[in-house]
C-alpha positions in Angstrom: -33.8 29.5 -15.4 -32.8 26.8 -12.9 -29.0 26.1 -13.5 -28.9 23.4 -10.9 -30.2 20.9 -13.5 -27.3 21.5 -15.8 -24.7 20.1 -13.4 -22.7 17.3 -15.0 -23.9 17.8 -18.5 -20.3 18.4 -19.7 -19.2 14.9 -18.6 -22.3 13.3 -20.1 -21.6 15.0 -23.5 -18.0 13.9 -23.3 -19.1 10.3 -23.3 -21.3 10.9 -26.3 -18.4 12.4 -28.3 -15.6 10.7 -30.3 -12.4 12.1 -31.8 -11.6 11.3 -35.5 -8.0 11.8 -36.5 -6.0 11.5 -39.7 -8.7 12.9 -42.0 -7.5 13.9 -45.5 -7.6 17.6 -46.3 -10.4 17.1 -48.8 -12.8 15.8 -46.1 -16.0 17.8 -45.8 -18.8 17.9 -43.3 -21.0 15.9 -45.6 -18.5 13.1 -46.0 -18.4 12.5 -42.2 -22.1 13.1 -41.8 -23.0 10.6 -44.6 -20.7 7.9 -43.1 -21.7 8.1 -39.5 -25.4 8.8 -40.0 -25.7 5.8 -42.3 -23.6 3.4 -40.2 -24.2 4.6 -36.6 -26.9 7.2 -36.1 -27.7 10.9 -35.8 -24.7 13.1 -35.0 -23.2 16.6 -34.9 -19.8 17.2 -36.4 -17.1 19.8 -35.9 -14.1 19.5 -38.3 -10.8 21.2 -37.2 -8.4 22.4 -39.9 -5.1 23.4 -38.4 -2.7 25.3 -40.6 0.4 23.5 -42.0 -0.8 20.0 -41.1 -1.3 17.2 -43.6 -4.4 15.8 -41.9 -7.4 17.3 -40.3 -9.3 16.0 -37.2 -12.9 16.2 -36.1 -15.2 15.8 -33.1 -18.4 13.9 -33.6 -21.2 14.0 -30.9 -23.9 11.3 -31.1 -27.4 11.4 -29.7 -26.6 8.6 -27.2 -23.7 7.1 -25.3 -24.5 3.7 -26.9 -24.0 5.2 -30.5 -20.7 6.7 -29.5 -19.5 3.3 -28.2 -20.7 1.6 -31.3 -18.8 4.1 -33.4 -15.5 3.5 -31.6 -15.8 -0.3 -31.3 -17.4 -1.3 -34.7 -16.0 1.5 -36.8 -12.6 2.1 -35.1 -10.9 2.7 -38.5 -13.4 4.4 -40.8 -12.4 4.8 -44.5 -13.2 8.4 -45.4 -12.5 9.5 -49.0 -10.3 6.4 -49.5 -8.1 7.1 -46.5 -8.2 5.2 -43.3 -8.9 7.4 -40.3 -8.9 6.6 -36.6 -11.9 6.9 -34.3 -11.2 7.2 -30.6 -13.4 7.9 -27.6 -13.1 11.5 -26.5 -11.1 11.7 -23.3 -11.6 15.0 -21.5 -8.8 14.3 -19.1 -6.2 13.5 -21.7 -7.0 16.7 -23.6 -6.5 18.8 -20.4 -3.3 16.8 -19.5 -4.8 15.7 -16.2 -4.0 12.4 -14.3 -6.2 9.5 -15.5 -6.1 10.8 -19.0 -5.0 7.4 -20.5 -6.1 6.4 -24.0 -8.9 3.9 -23.8 
């Protein structure tokens, strides 16, 4: 396998990904999938459930950068299970605590 073609795929995937915060504990994979596939387009979802927290968070990766931008611009505050969540662009630098990791 030629691994030279894979260079930079992590950065491209980061632009296709968004971060959803303040999800209620009763949120399921199907709730997010139904909302985003109906309003934006095909996506992959990973819900994180930290212990002793009142809200969950999730990462959603879309099939294109344009769909990720649409999700954060047009659906910035999605209402999931009756609770308003926040959709933010995934910022790889902010997660790592690197310089330039400002919220967009």
